[in-house]
Structure formats: C-alpha cells, structure tokens
C-alpha beads as a LAMMPS data file, in Angstrom:
LAMMPS data file: protein, C-alpha beads

353 atoms
352 bonds

1 atom types
1 bond types

-500.0 500.0 xlo xhi
-500.0 500.0 ylo yhi
-500.0 500.0 zlo zhi

Masses

1 110.0

Atoms # bond

1 1 1 -15.041 -10.531 20.459
2 1 1 -15.926 -7.907 17.908
3 1 1 -17.076 -4.527 19.127
4 1 1 -19.933 -2.661 17.379
5 1 1 -20.831 0.999 18.018
6 1 1 -24.506 1.942 17.443
7 1 1 -25.271 5.659 17.010
8 1 1 -29.053 6.110 17.086
9 1 1 -31.245 8.817 18.661
10 1 1 -34.429 6.610 18.678
11 1 1 -34.266 4.810 22.011
12 1 1 -36.434 1.891 20.967
13 1 1 -34.374 1.183 17.788
14 1 1 -31.154 1.620 19.768
15 1 1 -32.200 -0.871 22.450
16 1 1 -33.567 -3.453 20.061
17 1 1 -30.536 -3.318 17.832
18 1 1 -28.162 -3.608 20.682
19 1 1 -30.008 -6.541 22.196
20 1 1 -29.980 -8.519 18.852
21 1 1 -26.199 -7.963 18.524
22 1 1 -25.450 -8.784 22.176
23 1 1 -27.394 -12.049 21.919
24 1 1 -25.332 -12.878 18.850
25 1 1 -22.049 -12.551 20.781
26 1 1 -20.944 -9.030 19.926
27 1 1 -19.698 -6.416 22.395
28 1 1 -22.039 -3.414 21.846
29 1 1 -21.336 0.280 22.532
30 1 1 -24.267 2.698 22.210
31 1 1 -24.712 6.362 21.766
32 1 1 -27.862 8.524 21.481
33 1 1 -26.346 11.322 19.449
34 1 1 -23.741 12.027 16.793
35 1 1 -21.355 14.115 18.765
36 1 1 -21.070 11.583 21.485
37 1 1 -20.761 8.804 18.943
38 1 1 -17.782 10.467 17.266
39 1 1 -16.008 10.827 20.683
40 1 1 -16.776 7.211 21.494
41 1 1 -15.528 5.941 18.109
42 1 1 -12.202 7.894 18.589
43 1 1 -11.735 6.568 22.134
44 1 1 -12.876 2.920 21.593
45 1 1 -11.983 2.183 17.942
46 1 1 -14.855 -0.306 17.395
47 1 1 -14.717 -2.930 14.638
48 1 1 -17.929 -1.620 13.017
49 1 1 -20.160 1.436 13.345
50 1 1 -23.907 1.435 12.695
51 1 1 -25.235 5.007 12.535
52 1 1 -28.537 6.638 11.998
53 1 1 -28.756 9.308 9.239
54 1 1 -31.310 11.707 10.668
55 1 1 -30.230 12.969 14.112
56 1 1 -30.317 16.414 15.774
57 1 1 -27.135 18.488 16.316
58 1 1 -24.924 16.188 14.213
59 1 1 -26.450 13.896 11.594
60 1 1 -24.983 10.690 10.254
61 1 1 -23.306 12.390 7.286
62 1 1 -21.511 14.700 9.705
63 1 1 -20.413 11.746 11.846
64 1 1 -18.919 9.963 8.828
65 1 1 -17.157 13.187 7.720
66 1 1 -15.543 13.760 11.031
67 1 1 -14.464 10.120 11.433
68 1 1 -12.927 10.161 7.904
69 1 1 -10.687 13.099 8.858
70 1 1 -8.724 11.016 11.438
71 1 1 -6.538 8.106 10.281
72 1 1 -7.346 6.047 13.402
73 1 1 -11.099 6.020 12.520
74 1 1 -11.211 6.614 8.777
75 1 1 -11.167 2.919 7.902
76 1 1 -13.641 1.607 10.465
77 1 1 -16.504 -0.006 8.474
78 1 1 -19.470 2.363 8.573
79 1 1 -23.101 1.330 7.869
80 1 1 -25.944 3.842 7.734
81 1 1 -29.307 3.079 9.322
82 1 1 -31.905 5.026 7.353
83 1 1 -35.655 5.270 6.978
84 1 1 -35.158 6.958 3.607
85 1 1 -34.953 4.563 0.698
86 1 1 -34.674 7.047 -2.090
87 1 1 -31.992 6.223 -4.616
88 1 1 -30.468 9.735 -4.292
89 1 1 -30.097 9.334 -0.496
90 1 1 -28.423 5.933 -0.865
91 1 1 -26.087 7.338 -3.541
92 1 1 -25.100 10.261 -1.240
93 1 1 -24.385 7.895 1.598
94 1 1 -22.122 5.676 -0.534
95 1 1 -20.409 8.608 -2.142
96 1 1 -19.354 9.888 1.218
97 1 1 -17.647 6.617 1.942
98 1 1 -20.209 4.551 3.669
99 1 1 -19.650 0.787 3.435
100 1 1 -23.370 -0.106 3.456
101 1 1 -26.854 0.853 4.544
102 1 1 -29.834 -0.779 6.271
103 1 1 -33.356 0.541 5.581
104 1 1 -35.504 0.843 8.713
105 1 1 -37.425 -0.974 9.850
106 1 1 -35.096 -3.980 9.539
107 1 1 -35.382 -7.432 10.980
108 1 1 -32.764 -9.358 12.983
109 1 1 -31.719 -11.468 9.963
110 1 1 -31.046 -8.460 7.749
111 1 1 -29.092 -6.799 10.552
112 1 1 -26.944 -9.833 11.318
113 1 1 -26.241 -10.572 7.685
114 1 1 -25.044 -7.027 7.134
115 1 1 -22.823 -7.043 10.198
116 1 1 -21.385 -10.483 9.466
117 1 1 -20.753 -9.554 5.830
118 1 1 -18.937 -6.351 6.613
119 1 1 -16.767 -7.956 9.312
120 1 1 -15.826 -10.902 7.173
121 1 1 -14.705 -8.601 4.395
122 1 1 -12.602 -6.625 6.676
123 1 1 -10.934 -9.820 7.974
124 1 1 -10.168 -10.978 4.483
125 1 1 -8.287 -7.784 3.745
126 1 1 -6.222 -8.054 6.893
127 1 1 -4.599 -11.228 5.488
128 1 1 -1.022 -11.046 4.474
129 1 1 -0.216 -11.985 0.884
130 1 1 3.014 -13.225 -0.708
131 1 1 4.874 -10.496 -2.498
132 1 1 4.932 -12.370 -5.834
133 1 1 2.647 -13.011 -8.743
134 1 1 0.712 -15.746 -6.931
135 1 1 0.149 -13.602 -3.926
136 1 1 -0.792 -10.614 -6.110
137 1 1 -3.467 -12.620 -7.931
138 1 1 -4.734 -13.889 -4.507
139 1 1 -5.052 -10.286 -3.240
140 1 1 -6.870 -9.262 -6.422
141 1 1 -9.362 -12.076 -6.080
142 1 1 -10.036 -11.044 -2.444
143 1 1 -10.329 -7.428 -3.552
144 1 1 -12.811 -8.344 -6.325
145 1 1 -14.979 -10.329 -3.903
146 1 1 -14.932 -7.445 -1.443
147 1 1 -15.341 -4.529 -3.715
148 1 1 -17.647 -5.947 -6.360
149 1 1 -15.520 -4.077 -8.877
150 1 1 -16.219 -5.056 -12.423
151 1 1 -13.070 -4.246 -14.133
152 1 1 -10.168 -5.067 -11.942
153 1 1 -6.689 -6.159 -12.916
154 1 1 -7.520 -9.709 -14.062
155 1 1 -9.548 -8.060 -16.872
156 1 1 -7.446 -4.954 -17.576
157 1 1 -3.969 -6.247 -16.760
158 1 1 -1.400 -7.181 -19.418
159 1 1 2.091 -8.649 -19.041
160 1 1 5.145 -6.790 -20.277
161 1 1 8.454 -8.500 -21.052
162 1 1 11.476 -6.180 -20.833
163 1 1 15.105 -6.896 -21.558
164 1 1 18.031 -5.630 -19.549
165 1 1 18.535 -1.841 -19.843
166 1 1 15.131 -1.542 -21.660
167 1 1 13.394 1.722 -20.862
168 1 1 9.882 1.334 -19.311
169 1 1 9.070 5.040 -19.090
170 1 1 10.837 8.322 -19.059
171 1 1 10.911 11.201 -16.665
172 1 1 8.239 13.660 -17.796
173 1 1 6.083 11.042 -19.478
174 1 1 2.341 10.931 -18.714
175 1 1 1.687 8.016 -16.279
176 1 1 -0.766 5.731 -18.008
177 1 1 -0.170 2.703 -15.837
178 1 1 1.155 1.303 -12.563
179 1 1 3.672 -1.654 -12.682
180 1 1 4.080 -4.698 -10.518
181 1 1 7.367 -6.692 -10.799
182 1 1 6.474 -10.342 -11.338
183 1 1 10.067 -11.441 -12.269
184 1 1 13.376 -9.620 -12.426
185 1 1 14.630 -6.239 -11.132
186 1 1 13.810 -2.593 -12.159
187 1 1 15.483 0.700 -11.358
188 1 1 14.057 4.169 -11.267
189 1 1 16.452 7.025 -11.834
190 1 1 16.869 10.697 -12.512
191 1 1 19.166 12.243 -15.080
192 1 1 20.934 15.601 -14.734
193 1 1 21.790 18.002 -17.542
194 1 1 25.074 16.275 -18.209
195 1 1 23.318 12.977 -18.579
196 1 1 24.482 11.571 -15.293
197 1 1 22.133 9.079 -13.644
198 1 1 21.144 8.862 -9.988
199 1 1 19.301 5.662 -9.249
200 1 1 16.473 6.469 -6.822
201 1 1 15.209 2.911 -6.087
202 1 1 15.618 -0.757 -7.083
203 1 1 12.423 -2.801 -7.282
204 1 1 12.316 -6.618 -7.056
205 1 1 9.709 -9.311 -7.407
206 1 1 6.549 -8.268 -5.419
207 1 1 7.093 -4.507 -5.656
208 1 1 4.822 -1.923 -7.184
209 1 1 6.288 1.201 -8.920
210 1 1 5.059 4.105 -10.987
211 1 1 2.050 4.764 -8.763
212 1 1 2.989 8.000 -6.997
213 1 1 2.515 10.176 -10.075
214 1 1 -0.984 8.707 -10.657
215 1 1 -1.931 9.504 -7.048
216 1 1 -0.514 13.020 -7.409
217 1 1 -1.961 13.433 -10.972
218 1 1 1.312 14.615 -12.478
219 1 1 3.899 13.374 -14.874
220 1 1 6.565 10.842 -13.940
221 1 1 9.263 12.324 -11.627
222 1 1 11.761 9.716 -12.666
223 1 1 12.601 7.269 -15.474
224 1 1 12.463 3.475 -15.122
225 1 1 14.445 0.758 -16.769
226 1 1 15.103 -2.893 -16.348
227 1 1 18.285 -3.916 -14.406
228 1 1 17.844 -7.409 -15.802
229 1 1 15.413 -9.283 -18.059
230 1 1 12.074 -8.788 -16.267
231 1 1 8.362 -9.574 -16.434
232 1 1 5.965 -6.891 -15.322
233 1 1 2.234 -6.779 -14.719
234 1 1 0.910 -3.529 -16.297
235 1 1 -2.067 -2.021 -14.395
236 1 1 -3.947 0.488 -16.446
237 1 1 -4.467 3.924 -14.855
238 1 1 -8.235 3.637 -14.729
239 1 1 -8.146 0.152 -13.171
240 1 1 -5.627 1.399 -10.560
241 1 1 -7.865 4.315 -9.685
242 1 1 -10.909 1.995 -9.466
243 1 1 -9.061 -0.241 -7.141
244 1 1 -7.684 2.585 -4.969
245 1 1 -10.662 4.985 -4.727
246 1 1 -13.880 3.125 -5.312
247 1 1 -13.672 0.843 -2.288
248 1 1 -12.526 1.801 1.163
249 1 1 -11.546 -1.717 2.220
250 1 1 -9.427 -2.349 -0.895
251 1 1 -8.010 1.155 -0.653
252 1 1 -6.901 0.610 2.956
253 1 1 -5.129 -2.662 2.172
254 1 1 -3.495 -1.359 -1.033
255 1 1 -2.179 1.831 0.634
256 1 1 -0.571 -0.172 3.436
257 1 1 1.221 -2.279 0.718
258 1 1 2.537 0.830 -0.929
259 1 1 3.371 2.828 2.241
260 1 1 6.093 0.357 3.319
261 1 1 7.972 1.036 0.097
262 1 1 7.833 4.819 0.578
263 1 1 9.285 4.605 4.114
264 1 1 12.260 2.561 3.013
265 1 1 12.926 5.024 0.119
266 1 1 12.871 8.032 2.388
267 1 1 15.352 6.581 4.708
268 1 1 17.752 5.742 1.862
269 1 1 17.548 9.216 0.385
270 1 1 18.462 10.792 3.800
271 1 1 21.443 8.485 3.956
272 1 1 22.422 9.553 0.495
273 1 1 22.292 13.165 1.423
274 1 1 24.334 13.005 4.644
275 1 1 26.465 9.850 4.728
276 1 1 30.024 9.409 3.497
277 1 1 30.780 7.599 0.270
278 1 1 31.944 4.595 2.273
279 1 1 28.706 4.420 4.165
280 1 1 26.736 4.949 0.968
281 1 1 28.515 2.129 -0.783
282 1 1 27.874 -0.159 2.147
283 1 1 24.192 0.924 2.195
284 1 1 23.840 0.210 -1.488
285 1 1 25.356 -3.267 -1.216
286 1 1 22.982 -4.092 1.637
287 1 1 20.054 -2.721 -0.398
288 1 1 21.044 -4.962 -3.346
289 1 1 21.384 -7.890 -1.059
290 1 1 17.794 -7.296 0.089
291 1 1 16.569 -6.967 -3.452
292 1 1 18.423 -10.108 -4.768
293 1 1 18.264 -12.374 -1.723
294 1 1 15.204 -13.432 0.243
295 1 1 17.179 -14.862 3.214
296 1 1 19.881 -13.597 5.563
297 1 1 22.493 -15.813 3.969
298 1 1 25.435 -14.091 2.130
299 1 1 24.280 -13.292 -1.325
300 1 1 25.971 -12.512 -4.626
301 1 1 24.829 -10.375 -7.505
302 1 1 26.134 -9.055 -10.768
303 1 1 25.634 -5.311 -11.049
304 1 1 27.459 -3.013 -13.373
305 1 1 29.849 -0.602 -11.698
306 1 1 28.025 2.171 -13.554
307 1 1 24.663 1.184 -12.077
308 1 1 26.261 0.799 -8.592
309 1 1 27.815 4.308 -8.819
310 1 1 24.434 5.702 -9.935
311 1 1 22.864 4.005 -6.914
312 1 1 25.530 5.369 -4.517
313 1 1 25.520 8.847 -6.045
314 1 1 29.338 9.006 -6.544
315 1 1 31.768 8.614 -9.504
316 1 1 32.470 5.141 -10.820
317 1 1 36.150 5.558 -9.967
318 1 1 35.335 6.405 -6.315
319 1 1 32.954 3.434 -5.943
320 1 1 35.601 1.077 -7.503
321 1 1 38.191 2.262 -5.048
322 1 1 35.728 1.744 -2.133
323 1 1 34.929 -1.791 -3.347
324 1 1 38.627 -2.507 -3.461
325 1 1 38.895 -1.361 0.118
326 1 1 35.996 -3.538 1.116
327 1 1 37.576 -6.554 -0.578
328 1 1 40.877 -5.972 1.311
329 1 1 38.855 -5.742 4.545
330 1 1 37.233 -9.114 3.674
331 1 1 33.782 -7.573 3.629
332 1 1 33.150 -8.635 -0.013
333 1 1 34.626 -10.858 -2.662
334 1 1 34.696 -10.027 -6.391
335 1 1 35.203 -12.888 -8.861
336 1 1 36.760 -12.645 -12.291
337 1 1 33.336 -11.967 -13.918
338 1 1 32.792 -8.984 -11.663
339 1 1 30.191 -10.624 -9.516
340 1 1 30.048 -9.181 -5.987
341 1 1 29.617 -11.575 -3.134
342 1 1 28.881 -10.258 0.384
343 1 1 31.257 -11.948 2.857
344 1 1 30.349 -10.099 6.043
345 1 1 26.795 -8.765 5.861
346 1 1 26.739 -7.778 9.456
347 1 1 29.805 -5.544 9.282
348 1 1 28.422 -3.876 6.109
349 1 1 25.201 -3.126 7.997
350 1 1 27.193 -1.650 10.907
351 1 1 29.144 0.584 8.585
352 1 1 25.836 2.383 7.638
353 1 1 25.383 3.578 11.212

Bonds

1 1 1 2
2 1 2 3
3 1 3 4
4 1 4 5
5 1 5 6
6 1 6 7
7 1 7 8
8 1 8 9
9 1 9 10
10 1 10 11
11 1 11 12
12 1 12 13
13 1 13 14
14 1 14 15
15 1 15 16
16 1 16 17
17 1 17 18
18 1 18 19
19 1 19 20
20 1 20 21
21 1 21 22
22 1 22 23
23 1 23 24
24 1 24 25
25 1 25 26
26 1 26 27
27 1 27 28
28 1 28 29
29 1 29 30
30 1 30 31
31 1 31 32
32 1 32 33
33 1 33 34
34 1 34 35
35 1 35 36
36 1 36 37
37 1 37 38
38 1 38 39
39 1 39 40
40 1 40 41
41 1 41 42
42 1 42 43
43 1 43 44
44 1 44 45
45 1 45 46
46 1 46 47
47 1 47 48
48 1 48 49
49 1 49 50
50 1 50 51
51 1 51 52
52 1 52 53
53 1 53 54
54 1 54 55
55 1 55 56
56 1 56 57
57 1 57 58
58 1 58 59
59 1 59 60
60 1 60 61
61 1 61 62
62 1 62 63
63 1 63 64
64 1 64 65
65 1 65 66
66 1 66 67
67 1 67 68
68 1 68 69
69 1 69 70
70 1 70 71
71 1 71 72
72 1 72 73
73 1 73 74
74 1 74 75
75 1 75 76
76 1 76 77
77 1 77 78
78 1 78 79
79 1 79 80
80 1 80 81
81 1 81 82
82 1 82 83
83 1 83 84
84 1 84 85
85 1 85 86
86 1 86 87
87 1 87 88
88 1 88 89
89 1 89 90
90 1 90 91
91 1 91 92
92 1 92 93
93 1 93 94
94 1 94 95
95 1 95 96
96 1 96 97
97 1 97 98
98 1 98 99
99 1 99 100
100 1 100 101
101 1 101 102
102 1 102 103
103 1 103 104
104 1 104 105
105 1 105 106
106 1 106 107
107 1 107 108
108 1 108 109
109 1 109 110
110 1 110 111
111 1 111 112
112 1 112 113
113 1 113 114
114 1 114 115
115 1 115 116
116 1 116 117
117 1 117 118
118 1 118 119
119 1 119 120
120 1 120 121
121 1 121 122
122 1 122 123
123 1 123 124
124 1 124 125
125 1 125 126
126 1 126 127
127 1 127 128
128 1 128 129
129 1 129 130
130 1 130 131
131 1 131 132
132 1 132 133
133 1 133 134
134 1 134 135
135 1 135 136
136 1 136 137
137 1 137 138
138 1 138 139
139 1 139 140
140 1 140 141
141 1 141 142
142 1 142 143
143 1 143 144
144 1 144 145
145 1 145 146
146 1 146 147
147 1 147 148
148 1 148 149
149 1 149 150
150 1 150 151
151 1 151 152
152 1 152 153
153 1 153 154
154 1 154 155
155 1 155 156
156 1 156 157
157 1 157 158
158 1 158 159
159 1 159 160
160 1 160 161
161 1 161 162
162 1 162 163
163 1 163 164
164 1 164 165
165 1 165 166
166 1 166 167
167 1 167 168
168 1 168 169
169 1 169 170
170 1 170 171
171 1 171 172
172 1 172 173
173 1 173 174
174 1 174 175
175 1 175 176
176 1 176 177
177 1 177 178
178 1 178 179
179 1 179 180
180 1 180 181
181 1 181 182
182 1 182 183
183 1 183 184
184 1 184 185
185 1 185 186
186 1 186 187
187 1 187 188
188 1 188 189
189 1 189 190
190 1 190 191
191 1 191 192
192 1 192 193
193 1 193 194
194 1 194 195
195 1 195 196
196 1 196 197
197 1 197 198
198 1 198 199
199 1 199 200
200 1 200 201
201 1 201 202
202 1 202 203
203 1 203 204
204 1 204 205
205 1 205 206
206 1 206 207
207 1 207 208
208 1 208 209
209 1 209 210
210 1 210 211
211 1 211 212
212 1 212 213
213 1 213 214
214 1 214 215
215 1 215 216
216 1 216 217
217 1 217 218
218 1 218 219
219 1 219 220
220 1 220 221
221 1 221 222
222 1 222 223
223 1 223 224
224 1 224 225
225 1 225 226
226 1 226 227
227 1 227 228
228 1 228 229
229 1 229 230
230 1 230 231
231 1 231 232
232 1 232 233
233 1 233 234
234 1 234 235
235 1 235 236
236 1 236 237
237 1 237 238
238 1 238 239
239 1 239 240
240 1 240 241
241 1 241 242
242 1 242 243
243 1 243 244
244 1 244 245
245 1 245 246
246 1 246 247
247 1 247 248
248 1 248 249
249 1 249 250
250 1 250 251
251 1 251 252
252 1 252 253
253 1 253 254
254 1 254 255
255 1 255 256
256 1 256 257
257 1 257 258
258 1 258 259
259 1 259 260
260 1 260 261
261 1 261 262
262 1 262 263
263 1 263 264
264 1 264 265
265 1 265 266
266 1 266 267
267 1 267 268
268 1 268 269
269 1 269 270
270 1 270 271
271 1 271 272
272 1 272 273
273 1 273 274
274 1 274 275
275 1 275 276
276 1 276 277
277 1 277 278
278 1 278 279
279 1 279 280
280 1 280 281
281 1 281 282
282 1 282 283
283 1 283 284
284 1 284 285
285 1 285 286
286 1 286 287
287 1 287 288
288 1 288 289
289 1 289 290
290 1 290 291
291 1 291 292
292 1 292 293
293 1 293 294
294 1 294 295
295 1 295 296
296 1 296 297
297 1 297 298
298 1 298 299
299 1 299 300
300 1 300 301
301 1 301 302
302 1 302 303
303 1 303 304
304 1 304 305
305 1 305 306
306 1 306 307
307 1 307 308
308 1 308 309
309 1 309 310
310 1 310 311
311 1 311 312
312 1 312 313
313 1 313 314
314 1 314 315
315 1 315 316
316 1 316 317
317 1 317 318
318 1 318 319
319 1 319 320
320 1 320 321
321 1 321 322
322 1 322 323
323 1 323 324
324 1 324 325
325 1 325 326
326 1 326 327
327 1 327 328
328 1 328 329
329 1 329 330
330 1 330 331
331 1 331 332
332 1 332 333
333 1 333 334
334 1 334 335
335 1 335 336
336 1 336 337
337 1 337 338
338 1 338 339
339 1 339 340
340 1 340 341
341 1 341 342
342 1 342 343
343 1 343 344
344 1 344 345
345 1 345 346
346 1 346 347
347 1 347 348
348 1 348 349
349 1 349 350
350 1 350 351
351 1 351 352
352 1 352 353
C-alpha cells in the first residue's frame, strides 16, 4: 500500500483530501503545518507528498527546500496544492523541484489522476534495465515518457565507430559529450611528463564514461581510447544536462546508474595505492575478467602487456614476471598468441585481500 503525506493548514481541505485518498486504498498521513510535515516526511518516508503553498511559520516552498537538502527525502515526489494559478507562481514551484501542482479547489478525479500519474512514473523509473544498447533505449523511452523532454538522446544521439587504440578525447579537452559503450571496450588513462600511461578504468558494454567533467563543469581529467574496435553512443552535452537536471525522476535513476561505477573505481584506486604488485596484477586480471566475461566461468582475453602494465601501475617487465609466476602457480594460462586465460579465478580474487 502506497503512503501519501498531506501537509495542509486548512482543516476542511485536509480532511476531504485525506478521505478521498483513503477510500481509494492509500495509507494517508496528515500534518497541519510545514514544520511538522518536514519531520513526518523524514521519519516516515512517504511515497508521495501533497503540500499546500501558503502556510504560516513554514510555507510549502520552505518545506520543499528542507526536504531537498536530505538525500533520504530529496527524491520523494512532491506536488503543490495551491489556490494561486498565476503562471509566475507555477513556474516558481516547478523551478524549485516540484513534480506537479493542483489548483484549489480540485475535485476527486483531478486529485486521483495526479496521484496515480506521479506514482506510476516513479514505479517506471524503479525498473532495472539491461546494461546494453537495447536496455539503454528502453530507459530513454521511459525517461522521455516521464519527463516530457523534447530533445532526448533518440533525437540528439549519434553513433561513433572507433578502431582499436583510436583516441576518443584527450586530457584537458573541453567535454562536449558523454559516451555510452554499445559494443567493445574503452580505457581512460592519464599520462605523466615522460609519456607513461596509467589506466584509470576499463569500460565495457553498458557503461557510461566522460560524464564527471560535465557535472563538475571542467575539462577532461583523463584521456580515453578504444581497447578494441568499439561502437559508442555519443550523448551531446546539452542533451545530457537536460536529462540529468530538468527532471527529478530521471535524474534520480540516472545518478544511481552512474554512482555504481564511481564506487568500483574508488575501490580500485585505493588498491592501486596500497597493494603490492602481485596483488595489483591479480586485481587487474579479475577486473578484466569482469569487463570481458558476463558469467563466473573462467574467461580469456587478449590484452597487450603494455596496457596491462598501465592498468597495474607497474613496469611492463615487472608485470611479465608476475604473469610468469601466476602461470607456474596454475592461476592463469598464456597461449602462443599471448591470450591470457584465467584458470583459478577464486584464488586470484583471494590474492587481492
């Protein structure tokens, strides 16, 4: 059962609205003032909030502002109840992050349609999508229906075909786009004054990259190049900003997709800083397994020793010696073409600890 919080200082409107929603099968919480409503929202985490604009002590704008400051309540759908129908008032409400508004007096049909619409849209964006081109298009279609955005990626997107070792962008470039890997593998890397590379991350099908600098509004911190022949969706900067900032529902879903990648990367960089070369080689092999293989079965991949050493953060000679040790310990197998096959994935994972 969905829970709806009503914040309204008019006792008659509060009682009537609550009765309509309860008769429709919703669990209803009520508050007669803004301060109490904020506390109730933080404690109960309702599925939807209906809030009057004009209230003493703390008005509806203040309620929305306070809820937006806390991650636990920032993405609860928020609908204003207002007697003011001026365009400027409506624009102010939406610019502050409201998800909708109902003009008082409203009838039961208008109320239930608004509530049902908002809750349905939230449920759509809770769905999980496949991390591939098909799932990406599915997400965009849901996002377009929810956000009513007019220029999303289906209109502004283009496909970029890149060959192995082809440079996609360079460290210091202005970020004009975000990229989504449809096929292939991409590395991001930094280069020191001597021209030595350090691979920061490897992206596979279903991953986004190049978005952090757009969010931070700065130039690219790293360079990006294809590890193998790849196909990328190129998302123009303005379309990305529209998708991320103009709709709270879409922003919530999109940020969750991106956040998982950041957590994995932070953990790998900590290991790179503090672990031995042996542990770092094991970690890099497991990372490549995860990028090249979708199952837990032993995988094989062809990666240049130079790229592997850049990923490990050690000299090529040191990495080759460590691979030789791993082969003697029957952790990996290397064929005549240089392809690495993981023989004992569990032991490699244990080496990282």
